[in-house]
Every structure is written in C-alpha cells, then in structure tokens.
C-alpha positions as CSV (number, residue, x, y, z in Angstrom):
1,X,128.6,118.4,70.8
2,X,128.4,116.0,67.9
3,X,130.8,115.2,65.1
4,X,128.8,117.5,62.7
5,X,129.3,120.4,65.1
6,X,133.0,120.3,64.4
7,X,133.7,122.4,61.3
8,X,135.4,121.0,59.3
9,X,135.4,117.6,61.0
10,X,138.6,115.6,60.5
11,X,136.4,112.5,60.4
12,X,134.6,113.9,57.4
13,X,137.6,115.4,55.6
14,X,140.2,112.7,56.2
15,X,138.4,109.4,56.9
16,X,136.8,107.4,54.1
17,X,133.1,107.5,53.3
18,X,133.0,103.8,54.2
19,X,132.7,104.6,57.9
20,X,129.3,103.4,59.3
21,X,128.8,103.2,63.0
22,X,129.9,106.7,63.6
23,X,127.1,107.9,61.4
24,X,124.5,106.2,63.6
25,X,126.2,107.5,66.8
26,X,127.4,111.0,65.9
27,X,129.5,111.8,69.0
28,X,133.1,111.5,69.8
29,X,133.7,108.7,72.4
30,X,136.5,109.1,74.8
31,X,136.5,106.3,77.4
32,X,134.6,103.2,78.4
33,X,134.2,101.0,81.4
34,X,132.0,98.0,82.1
35,X,128.7,98.4,80.2
36,X,129.1,102.1,79.3
37,X,130.9,104.4,77.0
38,X,131.4,108.1,77.6
39,X,131.7,110.8,75.0
40,X,134.0,113.9,75.2
41,X,131.4,115.8,77.2
42,X,131.2,113.0,79.7
43,X,127.7,111.8,78.8
44,X,127.3,108.0,79.4
45,X,125.9,105.6,76.9
46,X,124.7,102.1,78.0
47,X,126.2,99.7,75.5
48,X,123.9,97.0,74.1
49,X,126.2,96.6,71.1
50,X,129.4,95.4,72.9
51,X,131.7,95.9,70.0
52,X,129.5,93.8,67.7
53,X,130.0,90.9,70.2
54,X,133.7,91.6,70.8
55,X,133.2,92.7,74.4
56,X,131.3,89.9,76.1
57,X,133.0,90.8,79.4
58,X,132.5,94.5,79.1
59,X,134.8,97.5,78.4
60,X,138.1,97.5,80.2
61,X,137.3,94.6,82.4
62,X,139.5,95.1,85.5
63,X,140.7,91.5,85.7
64,X,141.7,91.4,82.1
65,X,143.2,95.0,82.2
66,X,145.3,94.1,85.2
67,X,146.8,91.1,83.4
68,X,147.5,93.2,80.3
69,X,149.1,96.0,82.2
70,X,151.3,93.7,84.1
71,X,152.4,91.9,80.9
72,X,153.3,95.2,79.2
73,X,155.0,96.5,82.2
74,X,157.3,93.5,82.2
75,X,158.2,94.1,78.5
76,X,156.3,91.1,77.3
77,X,156.4,90.2,73.6
78,X,153.8,92.2,71.7
79,X,154.5,91.0,68.1
80,X,155.5,87.4,67.6
81,X,154.3,86.1,64.3
82,X,153.8,82.4,65.1
83,X,156.9,82.1,67.3
84,X,156.6,80.2,70.6
85,X,156.1,82.6,73.5
86,X,155.2,82.3,77.1
87,X,151.9,84.2,76.4
88,X,150.9,81.8,73.7
89,X,151.8,78.8,75.8
90,X,149.7,80.0,78.7
91,X,146.8,80.6,76.4
92,X,147.0,77.2,74.7
93,X,147.3,75.4,78.0
94,X,144.4,77.4,79.5
95,X,142.2,77.0,76.4
96,X,142.8,73.2,76.5
97,X,142.0,72.9,80.2
98,X,139.0,75.3,80.4
99,X,137.3,74.7,77.0
100,X,138.5,71.7,75.1
101,X,139.0,69.0,77.7
102,X,135.8,69.6,79.7
103,X,133.8,69.2,76.4
104,X,135.9,66.3,75.2
105,X,136.8,68.2,72.0
106,X,139.9,67.0,70.2
107,X,140.5,70.1,68.2
108,X,143.9,71.4,67.0
109,X,144.2,75.2,67.3
110,X,145.3,77.4,64.4
111,X,145.9,81.2,64.6
112,X,144.9,82.3,61.1
113,X,145.2,86.1,61.5
114,X,143.6,88.8,63.7
115,X,139.9,88.8,62.7
116,X,136.9,86.6,62.1
117,X,137.1,86.7,58.3
118,X,140.7,85.4,58.6
119,X,139.4,82.4,60.5
120,X,136.7,81.8,58.0
121,X,139.1,82.1,55.1
122,X,141.4,79.5,56.7
123,X,138.4,77.2,57.4
124,X,137.3,77.3,53.7
125,X,140.8,76.9,52.5
126,X,141.4,73.9,54.7
127,X,138.1,72.2,53.8
128,X,139.0,72.5,50.1
129,X,142.5,71.3,50.6
130,X,141.4,68.2,52.6
131,X,138.6,67.2,50.2
132,X,140.0,68.3,46.9
133,X,136.6,69.9,46.1
134,X,135.7,73.6,45.6
135,X,132.0,74.1,46.4
136,X,131.0,75.3,49.8
137,X,127.3,75.4,50.9
138,X,126.2,78.3,53.1
139,X,122.7,79.5,54.0
140,X,120.3,82.3,53.2
141,X,121.0,85.5,55.3
142,X,124.4,84.2,56.4
143,X,127.2,86.6,57.2
144,X,130.8,85.2,57.3
145,X,133.1,88.2,56.7
146,X,134.1,90.8,54.2
147,X,137.1,89.3,52.4
148,X,136.4,87.6,49.1
149,X,136.2,83.9,50.2
150,X,134.1,84.7,53.3
151,X,132.0,87.2,51.3
152,X,131.3,84.5,48.7
153,X,129.5,82.5,51.4
154,X,127.7,85.6,52.8
155,X,124.1,86.2,51.7
156,X,123.6,89.9,52.1
157,X,123.4,91.6,48.7
158,X,124.7,95.0,49.8
159,X,127.8,93.5,51.4
160,X,128.4,91.2,48.4
161,X,128.1,94.2,46.1
162,X,131.3,95.7,47.5
163,X,133.4,92.8,46.2
164,X,133.9,94.3,42.7
165,X,134.3,90.8,41.2
166,X,132.2,87.7,40.8
167,X,132.0,85.5,43.9
168,X,132.3,81.8,43.1
169,X,132.4,78.3,44.5
170,X,129.5,78.8,46.9
171,X,125.9,77.6,46.8
172,X,123.1,78.9,49.1
173,X,120.5,76.7,50.9
174,X,117.5,77.8,53.0
175,X,118.3,78.4,56.7
176,X,116.0,77.0,59.4
177,X,112.5,78.5,59.2
178,X,113.4,80.2,55.9
179,X,110.6,78.4,54.0
180,X,108.1,78.9,56.8
181,X,108.4,75.3,58.0
182,X,106.3,74.2,55.1
183,X,109.0,72.0,53.7
184,X,110.8,69.2,55.7
185,X,114.3,70.1,56.8
186,X,116.9,69.6,54.1
187,X,114.5,68.1,51.6
188,X,115.7,70.4,48.8
189,X,119.4,70.1,49.9
190,X,119.4,66.3,49.9
191,X,117.5,66.0,46.7
192,X,120.2,68.1,44.9
193,X,123.0,66.0,46.5
194,X,121.4,62.8,45.3
195,X,120.6,63.9,41.8
196,X,123.5,63.8,39.4
197,X,121.6,66.2,37.1
198,X,121.0,68.9,39.8
199,X,124.1,70.9,38.8
200,X,125.4,71.0,42.4
201,X,129.0,69.8,42.5
202,X,129.7,67.6,45.5
203,X,130.5,70.2,48.3
204,X,133.7,70.3,50.3
205,X,131.9,71.7,53.3
206,X,128.8,73.3,54.7
207,X,129.3,76.5,56.8
208,X,126.7,77.7,59.2
209,X,126.0,80.1,62.1
210,X,123.8,78.6,64.8
211,X,122.3,82.1,65.3
212,X,122.6,84.5,62.4
213,X,123.4,87.7,64.1
214,X,123.9,90.0,61.1
215,X,121.2,88.2,59.2
216,X,118.5,89.2,61.7
217,X,119.0,87.1,64.8
218,X,117.7,84.0,63.1
219,X,118.0,81.1,65.5
220,X,118.5,77.5,64.3
221,X,116.7,74.8,66.3
222,X,118.9,72.2,67.9
223,X,117.2,69.5,66.0
224,X,117.8,71.3,62.7
225,X,121.5,71.6,63.5
226,X,121.6,67.9,64.4
227,X,120.0,67.1,61.1
228,X,122.5,69.2,59.3
229,X,125.4,67.4,61.0
230,X,124.0,64.0,60.1
231,X,123.5,65.2,56.5
232,X,127.1,66.2,56.3
233,X,128.2,62.9,57.6
234,X,126.1,60.9,55.2
235,X,127.3,62.9,52.2
236,X,131.0,63.2,53.2
237,X,130.9,67.0,53.6
238,X,132.8,68.8,56.4
239,X,130.7,70.8,58.8
240,X,132.1,74.3,59.7
241,X,130.4,76.2,62.5
242,X,131.1,80.0,62.3
243,X,131.1,80.9,66.0
244,X,132.8,84.3,65.5
245,X,130.0,86.3,67.0
246,X,128.0,83.7,68.9
247,X,130.9,81.9,70.6
248,X,132.6,82.7,73.9
249,X,129.4,82.4,75.9
250,X,127.0,84.7,73.9
251,X,124.3,82.0,73.8
252,X,125.1,80.6,77.3
253,X,127.5,77.7,76.5
254,X,131.0,78.6,75.5
255,X,130.3,77.3,72.0
256,X,126.8,78.0,70.5
257,X,126.6,74.5,69.0
258,X,126.8,72.7,72.4
259,X,123.1,72.9,72.9
260,X,122.6,70.7,69.8
261,X,125.1,68.1,71.0
262,X,127.1,68.2,67.7
263,X,130.8,68.2,67.1
264,X,131.6,70.2,64.0
265,X,134.7,69.3,61.9
266,X,135.9,72.9,61.9
267,X,135.0,75.9,64.2
268,X,135.9,79.6,63.8
269,X,136.2,81.9,66.8
270,X,137.1,85.6,67.0
271,X,135.5,88.7,68.5
272,X,135.3,87.9,72.2
273,X,138.0,85.2,72.4
274,X,140.6,87.9,73.4
275,X,138.0,89.1,76.0
276,X,139.3,92.7,75.7
277,X,138.5,93.8,72.2
278,X,142.0,93.0,71.0
279,X,142.3,91.3,67.6
280,X,142.5,87.5,67.8
281,X,141.0,84.7,65.9
282,X,141.1,80.9,66.0
283,X,140.4,78.1,63.6
284,X,139.7,74.8,65.4
285,X,139.6,71.5,63.6
286,X,139.8,67.8,64.1
287,X,143.4,66.5,64.2
288,X,143.1,64.4,61.1
289,X,142.3,67.6,59.1
290,X,145.6,69.2,60.1
291,X,147.2,68.7,56.7
292,X,148.8,72.1,56.4
293,X,152.4,72.4,55.3
294,X,154.5,74.8,57.5
295,X,153.8,78.4,56.5
296,X,151.1,77.3,53.9
297,X,148.7,79.7,55.6
298,X,150.2,82.6,57.5
299,X,149.9,86.2,58.4
300,X,152.0,88.9,60.0
301,X,149.6,89.6,62.9
302,X,148.4,86.1,63.8
303,X,150.4,86.0,67.0
304,X,148.9,88.9,69.0
305,X,150.5,88.2,72.3
306,X,148.7,90.9,74.4
307,X,145.5,89.3,73.1
308,X,146.8,85.9,74.3
309,X,147.2,87.4,77.8
310,X,143.7,88.9,78.0
311,X,142.2,85.7,76.5
312,X,143.9,83.6,79.2
313,X,142.7,85.9,81.9
314,X,139.1,85.8,80.5
315,X,139.1,82.0,80.4
316,X,140.5,81.7,83.9
317,X,138.1,84.2,85.3
318,X,134.9,83.1,83.6
319,X,135.2,79.5,82.3
320,X,136.7,77.5,85.1
321,X,133.1,76.8,86.3
322,X,129.6,77.1,84.9
323,X,128.6,80.3,86.7
324,X,128.7,82.6,83.7
325,X,126.7,80.1,81.6
326,X,124.0,79.8,84.2
327,X,123.9,83.6,84.7
328,X,123.5,84.1,81.0
329,X,120.8,81.6,80.5
330,X,118.9,83.1,83.5
331,X,119.1,86.5,82.0
332,X,117.9,85.2,78.7
333,X,114.5,84.5,80.3
334,X,114.5,88.0,81.8
335,X,115.2,89.6,78.4
336,X,112.7,87.4,76.5
337,X,110.0,88.2,79.0
338,X,110.6,91.9,78.7
339,X,110.6,91.8,74.9
340,X,107.4,89.7,74.7
341,X,105.7,92.2,77.0
342,X,106.8,95.0,74.7
343,X,105.3,93.2,71.8
344,X,102.0,92.6,73.6
345,X,98.7,94.5,73.2
346,X,98.3,93.6,69.6
347,X,101.1,95.9,68.4
348,X,101.5,94.9,64.7
349,X,104.7,94.1,63.0
350,X,106.8,93.0,66.0
351,X,108.4,89.7,66.6
352,X,110.9,88.5,69.1
353,X,113.7,85.9,68.8
354,X,117.0,85.0,70.3
355,X,119.1,82.8,72.6
356,X,121.2,83.6,75.6
357,X,122.1,87.3,75.4
358,X,121.6,87.9,71.7
359,X,118.0,89.0,70.9
360,X,116.3,90.6,68.0
361,X,113.1,92.7,67.8
362,X,111.8,92.5,64.3
363,X,109.7,95.3,62.7
364,X,107.7,95.5,59.5
365,X,110.5,97.5,57.8
366,X,113.9,99.0,58.3
367,X,112.6,102.5,58.7
368,X,110.9,101.6,62.0
369,X,113.9,99.7,63.3
370,X,116.2,102.5,62.5
371,X,113.9,105.0,64.2
372,X,114.0,102.9,67.3
373,X,117.8,102.8,67.4
374,X,118.0,106.5,66.7
375,X,115.7,107.3,69.6
376,X,117.5,104.9,71.9
377,X,120.8,106.7,71.1
378,X,119.2,110.0,72.0
379,X,118.2,108.4,75.4
380,X,121.7,107.0,76.0
381,X,121.5,103.5,74.7
382,X,123.6,102.0,71.9
383,X,121.8,99.5,69.6
384,X,122.2,98.4,66.0
385,X,120.0,97.0,63.3
386,X,120.5,93.8,61.4
387,X,118.6,91.7,58.9
388,X,118.6,91.9,55.1
389,X,116.5,95.2,55.2
390,X,117.8,96.5,58.5
391,X,114.4,95.5,60.0
392,X,115.7,93.9,63.2
393,X,116.8,95.8,66.3
394,X,119.6,93.6,67.7
395,X,120.5,93.4,71.4
396,X,124.0,92.4,72.4
397,X,124.6,93.5,76.0
398,X,127.8,92.5,77.7
399,X,127.5,89.2,79.5
400,X,128.7,91.0,82.6
401,X,126.0,93.6,82.6
402,X,124.2,93.9,85.9
403,X,120.5,93.2,86.4
404,X,120.0,96.9,86.9
405,X,121.8,97.7,83.6
406,X,119.7,95.1,81.7
407,X,116.5,96.6,83.1
408,X,117.7,100.1,82.3
409,X,118.5,99.2,78.7
410,X,115.2,97.3,78.2
411,X,113.3,100.3,79.6
412,X,115.0,102.7,77.2
413,X,114.2,100.2,74.4
414,X,110.6,100.2,75.4
415,X,110.4,104.0,75.4
416,X,112.1,104.1,72.1
417,X,109.7,101.6,70.5
418,X,106.7,103.6,71.7
419,X,108.2,106.9,70.5
420,X,109.2,105.6,67.1
421,X,106.1,103.6,66.3
422,X,103.8,106.4,67.5
423,X,105.6,109.0,65.4
424,X,105.7,106.8,62.3
425,X,102.0,106.0,62.7
426,X,101.0,109.6,63.0
C-alpha cells in the first residue's frame, strides 16, 4: 500500500506541499536497521541514501543505540542549551582525542545549533566579524543550506528562488573542472582580486565543499584545494570548508580535506557527527578566530545531549583506529569499478565520479536519472538525484554496509539503468 492508496491521506491533507522525499518514495516507512528500511507492510528497502549522509553508521547502529538507551534510562540531561553536562564533556574529550589531536588540528569547537545550515551561518558570521568585511566567495553548483545566509552562498537557482528576498554579500567563482580545464586554476579569481577596478570587494572568506554532493557529486582535485588554500593565504581571506555531508568519514578520512593536506581556518560539520541521525552541528575554527562575546551567537537546541552521547559512542567505536578509513577506501575501488563497467559498451550520456563512498552516475538529462531512481525504488533500493538539473544519480550507502549489500545495491542500480535507458530509448 502506498501513501496515495490512503484516502484521504493525512500526509496530503495536513502536511505542507513542501514535502519532497516522500513523493519519490511513496510508502509509509515503519522501522529501520543497518542498511535497510521497512515499510508498514514489512517490505525491505536497501538504503543508498543514508539520511542524505546523516547515517554513515547505518540505521539504529546497535553500539550507538545501547549508549543512548543507557543514557536515557539513567535520566540523563536531554535539553541543556550550552550548559556544561557530563555528556558534553565526554564528547569534547573524545572528539579531541580521536579527531583533533591525531591530526594536529588546533580547532576550538562551537555548537551553533542543530543543523548544517546553523553551522554555515555561524561560520559566515564569524568570518565577517573577524575580518570586518562582508563579501564571501563560494562556487558554482555549491550547496550550503536553506537559511538566508547559507542560501546566499548556494548556487542552485531553484533553492535560491525560495528565499523570497534578494541574497547579498556573496560572489560565485568556477568550481574545479567547471570551465572544462581550459583555464588555469584561479586565473579569473586572482585577476579580480588584483584589479581594483574589478568590482569585487575584498572577501572575508571563501567557502567550499571538497565534493559537491547536492551539486552533482563534483569532486575537487587535491591540487586544486591546495591552490585555493594558498590563494586565501596570499590574499588574507579565511578558508571555510563545508564538511556537513562529506565529513565524518564519507570520503575515507574523517575530514574530506585531509587528502589535500590543508588546514582550513573554519570547518562546518553536521549530519553524521551524531552518528545516529540526531540533530547536532559543529563549527570548528582556529583559536585566534574565537572572538565571540558570550551569547553573541546562540540557539535553544545547540546542546543536544542525546546526540553528544551517540556521537561519543561513534567516535569511540569507529575512529580510535584507521580501520573504517581503510575499509571505505577499499570499497571505493569496488564501487568505482562496478559503475565503470555499467558505463561500458559505448552507452552514451553516462559518466562516473566520486570519492570514498559518495558516487555519482551522470546522465544526459534529469528525466533519465529520475527514471533510474524510480525503477530502483520499485526494486527495493533508495537513491536520489542531484545536480543542477537532477541529472546525477547519487549513491550514499552507509559506511557500515556489508560487501553483499554493496553488491546487491549496485546490481539493482545496473538493472534500473538498463530498464530506464531502454524504455526512454524506445
């Protein structure tokens, strides 16, 4: 039974028209475990969406669930604003010992609010406060959130259209490969910075995703990221890496920028930092940038203590050693090989790109990509599209998926591609 079989559906009569994912997957989900969700009828769906990257360790991970249940059973603090609690202390100590110290990262940790866009807003606000400048440079096809500040540095026209007001104080530059590698990296950007007649006000910061997930799984080269970091240093601009979707191991390393060997001035984390799908976001920055006055940036739900508990359990379970990193990088080769095979045989209009366990299969248009995702859903696999025209099928399997589950999902994808491309060609 689907949502449309319920007449009238409470989802249709009560919930806003803004709903989206439920339209692509028109069933009522009831429970989830590991790499699968189950609808009300008990039908399983293999999840290659993972809460848009919020469930890197799968649904109801037993290690994290046990920690959460024990904490709640002991009447642990659930709502704490930014009060000091044992759960927050345990998280900060564990984050320092498992993430910051092994990478020699000096960052201070700020809890800006419950979601990724809160972290981005805090990063932009801090950069402007520190430098006294307003302009922030972002990149073509970037996605940084849906609140006004983060939307201003987002590229997608459809998402920006929902703002209802003009979006200011942001300038777009071409992302890696955007100009087809015909123009040397940052030639246009640096020319504007050096020319007092260019009209580009000296930026406070540059914000970048190392892999643009919503933008179409566009992967920046390590050398491009290093060049960007050096450009920011030369021109006294802060470098912000938005690691909301690609952090917490999605690309292999805990931070997606590690491969490039750079140290951003500010980093935003959310989605899988709680490990369990609970709202939590971090804004990390160099200590000398910590110029906030007490309470100058706050939020009622910035101290989600149950999320601190599951985040601590996730860090302890998966980041005390390098096992998850090596496993993810090994699986990257497995996924890439399968996708390249799928694109073989001269099949026109298909391209593959990705890193770690985020991959995109690009079609000639959004109609084909949507048809693939629709067929995959019918066969029991959850996928979403991304890219400016919805032309990319995006794969975000849990990092904890088994080899058999990966093979199963890739097999369903292959069947879906053959079905959709054959039907559209007919």
